[in-house]
N, C-alpha and C positions, 0 to 999 in steps of 0.2 A: 123418300123425303129428304129434302136438304138439310144442311147442317146450320146450326145456331152458334155464334161466336160470342162469348161474354168476355169482356176486357175492362180493364180499369181505365178509367177516362183521367185520372190525375196522377200522383206520384206513388201510387201502391195504397194498400190498406183501405180500400173502398168499401169492402163487404161483398167481394166477388163471391166467396164461398157459400154465403147466404142465398145469393141469387141462383147460383149453380145447383145448390141443393134443392131449392124449390123446382127448378126447372128439370133436375134429374128424377123426380118422381113420375114424370110422364115422357121420360126418354129413355132409349134403349142403351145409350152409350154416353160416357163422358171421357173426354180426351184432355189430358194436360199436354200443353204444346211448348212450353219455354221455361226457362229458369231453372232453379235447383232449390236446395234446402234453404236458400236466402228467402223464399217465400214463406208466407203462414197464413193458413186459413183457419179461422175460428168459427166453429159451427155449434149452435145450441140446440139440442134436441131433447125429447123427453128422457133419453137414455143419459144425458148430461152434456157436458161441453166438450167438444174435440177440437184439438189444435193439431193440424196436420201441415207438413212441409212438403212432402213429395207425393203422397198418395192423392188422387183425385177426389174432390168432394163428394162426387157421386157414389163413392164407396159406403156410404151410410144410407143409400137407398137399395133395399134388396131387389134383385133381378136387373140390377144396371151393371153393364160391362164397364169396367174402368181401364183406361189405356194411359201409360206413360209414354209419349211420343218421341220420336228421333230428335226433337228440338230441345229436349231436356238434358240437363247434365246431372247424373245421379251419384250421390254419395252412397255406395252400397251398403256401408255399415249402418249409416242413418236410416235408409229405406228398410233394411231388415228389421231393425229395432222398431220403427214406426208400425210395420206389419204386426209385428208380435204383441206389441201394446194394443193395437185394434183387436187382435184375437183374444187377448186377455180380457178384453171388455165386452166380448160376445159378438163382435163384428165378423161376418163372414167376408173373407178376403179372397176367395177362391176365383172370383170374376175379374181378377186384375191381369192385364196383359203389359209387360215391359217391352218396349222395342230393343231388339237386338243392335240397333244401330245407335242408340243414345249414347253419349259419351260419359266417361266415369270421372268423378271428382276423387282424386287420391290425396292422402294425407299431407303430402308435401304442397299441394295447392294452397291449403289454408296458411301454411307457414310463409308462402311466397306472398300471399294477401297481406299478412302481416307486415312483411318486409317493405311491400310497396308503400303501404298507409305510412310506414314510419318514415320512409324516404321523402314522402310528400310534406313532411314538417307541419308547419302551421295551416297548410290548406289540403287537409285529407278530403278524400271522397266521401267517406263515412260508410264504407262498406260493412257487410255483416260479418266479413272475415271468415266466410265459409268456403273461401276458394273458389267461388263461382267464376270470376273474371278469370284467373289464372287458368281453369279448366277450359274455359271457351277459347283462351289464347292459344292453348295447345291444340284445341280441335282445328282452328282455322291454320295454325302452323303445320298442320298434318303430322302432329307427333303425339296425338292423344290416343287413348285407350278407350274402346267401347266396351259395351257390355258384352257383346259376342267375343271379344277378346279375352275379357276376365273370365268368362265361363268356359274357354276352351282350356282343358287340362293339358293339353299338348305344349301350349305356348305361354300361358299365363305367368307362371313363375319365370321363365327367362326374360320376358317382357318386362315384368315387374322388377326384376333385379336390375336391368339395364336403366330402367326409368328412375329407380331410387338413386341408383350411383350417380347419374348425371345430376339430378336435381339437389342431392346432397352436397355435391360439390358447389353447386350454384348457391346453395343456402349459406354455406360456411364462407365461401370466397366473395361473393357479392352482397349478400344481405347481412353477413356476420352474425348469422342466427344458429342455433343448435340444429345439428342434424336429425332427421326423422328416424326412428327405429325401424330399419327396414325389415328385419327378420320378423318382429313381432307384428308389424302392420300387414307384411305379406300374409300370415296366417289368418289375421283377421279378415282380410279381404278374400281370401280363398274361401274362408267359413261362410262369409256373407253371400258370396257368389253361389255356392251349394244352396243356400236357403231360398235364393232368388231364381235360380235355374227353372223350377217348375213354371214359372210365370213368364219367362222370356220367350218371345216369338217375333213374327214379321208383323209387327204392329200397324203398319200401313196398309197391309192386306186386309187385316181385321177390320180396320175403319172402312175401307172401300167395300167390303163385303156387307157391312152393316147399311151403308148407304144404298147399295144395290137391292137389298131386301127391304128397302123403304122405312128403315127405322130413323128416328129422330136422333141426330148426333149432336151433342153439345161439347163445343171445344172451349175450355177454359184457358185464358192467359194469366200468367203470374205478373207480378208488379203492376206498373200502370204505364199508359201509353206516353206519358210525359216524361218518363225514364227511358224512352227507346234509345238504343244506340245511335241511330241516325237522325231522328226528329225530336229527342229530347233534349234537356238542358245541358248539353255536353260541356264539360267531361263529367258532369254530375249525374251520371246515368248508370243504367244496369248494362249488362254486357250481352243481352240478347234483344230480341224484338218482341216485346208485348203488345204488339199491333194486330189488326185483322190480317194484314199480310203475313206477319210473322206466325200467326195462328195457323194459316193455311200451310206454310212450310213446315212447321213443327210437328203438326198432327198428321200430314201425308194427305192432305185434301186439296182439291183444285178450286180456284175463286169462284167459278161458276157453279159450284155444289153449295154455295152459302147463300142463303136467303134472308138471314136475319143477324144484325149485329147489334147486340145489346151493351151499350156503354154504361159501366156503373160509376156513378159520382156520389161523392158525400154531399149533404146539403151544405157543407161548408168545406174546407180544404185541410189537408194535413200533409206533412213530409217528414221523413226520417233521413238523417245525415244532411251533409253539406248541399249547397246549391241555392239558386235563385228562388224567391218565394214572395212575390210582390204584395200579396194580401196578408202576409203574417202579421200575427198579433203578439205583442209583448207584454201586454196589460193584464189586469184582473179578469177582463172577458176571456182572453186567451187562455188563462189559467182555468177558469170555470168550465169553457169549452172542452179543454183536455180532460178535466176530471169526470165531467158529465158522459163525455164520450169514450171514457176509459181508453185513452189515446196513448198506449204503450205498446211497443212493438212485439208482436207474436214471437218472432224469431230472436230478438235481441233483448227485449225488456226495456229498451230506451224510450224515454219520453218523447213523443212526436211532437214537432213543431205544428201550430195550428193556425188557421186564418180564415178569413171569409171565402166564399165561393168566387173563383175567378173564371169569369165568363169569356175572357179573351183566350186564355189557354184551352179552356172547355171547347169553345167553337172550333178552334184548331184541330183538336182530337176528333170531333164530330166529323168534320170535313175529310181529313187525311184517312179516316177509317170506315167512311160510308156507314157511320152509326145510324141505325133505323129507328131506335129508341133508347130512351134513358130509364135506368133503375136508379132512383134517387134514395139513397140509404141515410140512416141516422138523422132524419128529419126531427125526430123527438128530442135529439139533442138541444135543439133550438127552442123548445117549447118555452123556455124561461126568459127569453131575450126580446126586447124591445127598445129601439129599433134594431134591425137586423141590417147589416151592410151587404152590399153585392159589389164585387170588382167588375164594374161594366166597361172599363177602358183602361189604356196605359197612357202614361205621359213619360217620356224620355228627354232630359235636359229642357224641360219647359214646353215641349212640343207633344201634342197627341199622336200617337201611333195605333196602328190597327194590327199589327203583327206582333209575333213573339220573337225578341231579338236572338240572332244566331249566337253572338258573343256572349259569354257569360259575364263579362266585364260590363257589358251594356245592359244586360238582364238584371244585373245586380242593383243597377241604378234607376230602374224602373220604378215610378210611383204609381200605385193604383188610383184610377179615378173611381171613388166609391159612390153608390147610389144607394140611399136608404130605401128599406121595405119595412112595412109594418109588422111587428111580431104578433103572434096570436095569443101568447099566455095562456094556453090551454094545454091539459094533458092529452097527448095523442096516442099514448101507448096501447090503450084499450080499443082503438078504432080498427075495424076491419073492412070497412066500405068507403070508398072514396067520397061518396056524397055527405059521409059524416065528419069529413075532415073540417076544421074551422075554415071559414071563408078566406080569412087573412092567410092561411096555410096554403089552400088551393090557390090563390093569388100569387104566392111566392112561387109555387111549383110551376104555375103557368108562365111566370116571369122567366124562370130557368129555361124552360122550353123554348120561349121566344129568343132569348139572348144567345142560345147555343145552335139553333136551327133544327133540333130533333125533338119530338115530343116525349114527354114523361109518361111512361106506360105503368110503373109500379113505384111505391114508396115504402121505404122500410121505417118502422115506428118502434124498433126494439130488437133485441138480439135473437129472439126465439123465432123458430120456424114459422109460426102462424102469425108473427108481426109483420106481415106484408099486405099492403093495400094497393088494389088496383085502381088506376085512374082511368076512368071513361068505359071500361070493360069489366066483365066478370073475371075474378082472379084466376078461375080455371082456364079461361081463354087466354089470359096473358102467360101462364106458366105452361102453356100446352107444349 
């Protein structure tokens, strides 16, 4: 059976974890493809609310194999802690597989991250300061350390000694930052590696074997496609590729092994950190959406910037990723608004444009062409069938599908697992 990719269609925080969690119940495997502990998935279950950064969302579905692919950069200390916290809450983590090819985020990476943000002065990227960018930089510079290297007791300590020595010189001389305690951190890293070793393996072979057996494999991307290193709002982007193509690379699957690409979009928009955001709201409406949507970062706790749905950016994501269907989340947040605005187009320097500008200086000057939609002013949180949605809510959903070029197949109406409504089909068929 082919693979399904779940990707964020905006700037992250779209609710991908909820969708992956729903799909995992009928899937044999969930693979995390990119990013690191800068990502955050919040999943509400009968056992409580779980906030995860590295472990795939499928870990909460018994019988589902969870894989951390080679495209992820792993903070081993963070991952070891996350797994222990899950076990402490009664979650079985034995079905986890960690790619031995995944690169490692080391303690000095976060210090370099802080130093880079400080050097940017008044125009920071707004990173999570988790060291993700510097870890990917070391990876592509061919000086990174992989999980396999960290777990090799013959070479781990000498390699860590060399790495800490070189990076501490960089921290003190260039960034004017304090050096990392190499001795203490080495012991913590070796300890974390020992606890992770039972999970480490050839992840790409595990994934391919599952596909050969005919299992449904879910590949989940971190962040959102508008933060892609190549096609996002550069330089205000992440350091990996949270796209369908990036999912294939990071998970170890071929493009022709994918038959379904689910783009997850909020019914409005949000963004963390700096960067262009044409439909951003700065008024009381924006504040109310933030509070109703609990728009505070899972990883950083920072308040997110919020705005209306941006169909220009969304349509671009649909086209570049071959999105076959949309999961529209947090529809219930808009229950109390009338009218609702939709970013239907862009205007730059007085002229209508149909593309997303390449230069951030141009993108910053874009004015949204807003089109009003009627609000439904009804509570949708208890609705479980698409036919029971208010007619004006259905009209809004249909409009999103028409503007983006991909049909909406499911709608989120709350944080809980069962607050997912199928549009046009039975929910069991949608989350097959």
